[in-house]
N, C-alpha and C positions, 0 to 999 in steps of 0.2 A: 504494500500500500504506500502511496505517496506520503511524504512528510511536508508540512508547510515550511516555507522559507521566509524568514523575517524581512528580507530585502525585496521580496516580490510585492507588487500592489495587492491590496486586499479587496479590490473591487474590479468588476468586469462588466463588459457589455456583450450580450449574446445577440448576434444579428439574425433575426428570425422573421423579417418582414417580406421576404421575396415571394413572388407569385408561384414559382415552380412550373412555368409554362411547359417545359420539355417533359415533365412528369405527368401531364394530363393524360387520361381523365382522373388519375388518382388524386391529383391536387385540386380537382374541382370540388371534392367533398372534405378533404382535410388539408391543412397547411403542411408544407414540406417538413418542418421540424417535428411533426407528429407522425411521420412515417415510421412504422415499427421495424426495429432491429432486435432480433432475439426476444420478441414479445414485449418490448418496451419502446415508447416513442424515442426517436433519435435525440431529442432535446434533453432527455434524462441523462444520457451519456455525458454531455457537456456539463450539466449542472453538478452531477456527482463528482466529476473530475476536478472542476473548479473548487468545489468545497473541500476536497481532499488536499488541494494545493494551498489552502489557507484563505481563499476568497470568502468574504462574509457578506458583501453587498453585490447584487447582480441586477443590472437593468436589461430587460429584454425588449427590443423594439418589435412591434407587431403591426400588421396591416391585414393582408388577406387571411380571412377566417381566424383572426387573432384571438377572438373570444374563446376558441377551443384551446389555445395555448394557455390563456389565463385561467380557464376552468381546470385544466390539468395540473398546472404548476402551482396555482394559488399564491400564497404569500411566501412560498419557498421554504417554509419551516421544516418540512420532511426531508429536504436536502441539506439542512443545516445552513440555509442562506436567508437573507432578507432580499426579496425580489420585488422590484418595481417595474412598471410597464410604461414604455414610451410609445404611445399610440400614434400611428401615422395614417394619412389618408389612403384610400384605395389607390393602388399603383405605387405606393411606398415612396420613399425619399432618396433612394439609392444609398450606397454605403456612406458617402460623405455627409449627405443631408441627415441620414439616420443617426450617425454618431454625433453630429453637431447638435441635433435636437436633444439627444439623450444626455449630453454633458451636464445639463442643468439638474439632472436627477442623481448625479454622482457627487461624491465628496471631492474637494480640491486634490489635485495631484494625478499621477499616472494611473493607467488602468489597463487591464488585459482586455482583449477582444477576440472573439472566435465566431466564425460563420457557422450558423446552426445547421447548414446543409453539408457538412463534411463529417466523416467518421474516421477516427484515428486513435492510435494508442500513444500519442504524444503526451508526455508528462509535463505539465505546466511548470513544475519545479525545476525542469531542465533549461528553462529560459536563462540566457546569460545576462550578465550585468548590463543594464541599458542606460546607465548614467551618461549624460552628455548627448544623448540622441533624442530627437523628436519622435522617432519611431524605431522599433526593433521588430523585424519581420522573421518569421519562421518560413524558410524556403524548402521546397522538396524537389527531387528529380522530376523532370518534365513528364507528365503522363501522356498517353497517346492523344488525348483531347486537347492538349496545349503544347505541341512539340516545340514551339518557338520560345516558350518560357516568358517570364515577365521582367525579372531584374537580374543583374549580375552581382555576384558576391565576391568581393575582393579578398585576397589572402589575409588582410589585416582585420577582416570582419565588417568592412564598410559595404553598404549596398550602393550600387551605381546603376546608371541607365545605359551602360555600355552595351553594344549590340550582341556581343558574344563573350564568353559562354553564358547563357541565361538559365535561370532556374524558375520554377513556378511558385508564386506566392500561395501559401497554404490556407490563408484566411485566418491564421493565428498570429497575433501580434501583441505588442505592448506599445501604448501611445502616451505621449504627453498632450494635455489639452492644447498647449501652444501650437501644435501642428496645424490646428484649424482656427487659430486666432484671427486670421484675416479673412476667413471664409464667411459666406452669407450667414446671417443669424437664423435664417429660416429658408425653407425651400428644398428643392430636389437637385442634388449634384453628386457626381462621383468622387470617390476618395483618391483614385490613382493620380490625377494631376497634382494633388497636394503632396503625395508621397514622392513623385518624381521631382518636384521643385525642392523638397527637403533633401533628396538624394544629391541633387546638383550642388547643394551647399555642404555636402559631406555630413549631414545630420541624420542619416538613417543607417542603423546597424542591422546585422542579421546573422543567422546561423542556418545551417542545413540540417534537415531531419531526414534520415533515410529509413525510418521505420514504416509502419503501415499507415497509409493515408488514402482516403477515397473521397472524391467529389460526387455527392449523390445528386447528379444532374439529369440523368436519363434512366429509363427503366433498366437498361443494360448495366449501367454502373451501379444502380441500386442492387441488382441481383449479385454482382460481384462482391459488393460490400457485405451483403447478407451471408454469402458463402464464407467470406473471411471470418465474420463474427461467429459463425457456427463452429468453424474449425478452431478458432482461438478461445472458445468458451467465454465469450464476452459477458461480463457481469456489470450491473449498474450500481449495486450496493446502496439502494434506496429502499425505503419501506413501501 
């Protein structure tokens, strides 16, 4: 079991507002974070792992069928968390807009973030020291769905926009609120341009994770993730 680490942020955002278009018709009736893996909704996996890493406050952004997530997770008490909800309009606010809106529900200081539509055995306590960075990204080897990758990881641990060799952003990160200090206070906008601008300033660090990681973006990828979870004996450790 993971052990909490005092230097890690004790707060997190779980990004759960996406529509899940490529998983339709499944996501016509349930939001993507409620898709079941080994008999439990996918979001349970993230919440239980965050709690084991020492997170105490978690903000979940919701939009499409978000009431289902709220009804399932509730106040977060059974996960050992205090959970708050950042409700977005239908169509959501994209990652940048979603994080910007959720900042007001967090305490001051850095926070962890994870996309609710990935499945992984990444241990949040394995995040490296992020001091001095506006963002620290967990990168993974490029999957078939993203062969060109997203960012380059330099030998000294800095993330750059160099064209090669690139790795894929896993959707797991640690951010400083200052990353979005100049961003619109409200509205829909992507996060990537802000990450690229910070990387140009040398203010994004990163690490590579070569363990199991799956983007639950299509029925085919969902099937592969479920097969892995079954073989791995994945457990959520929640009541």
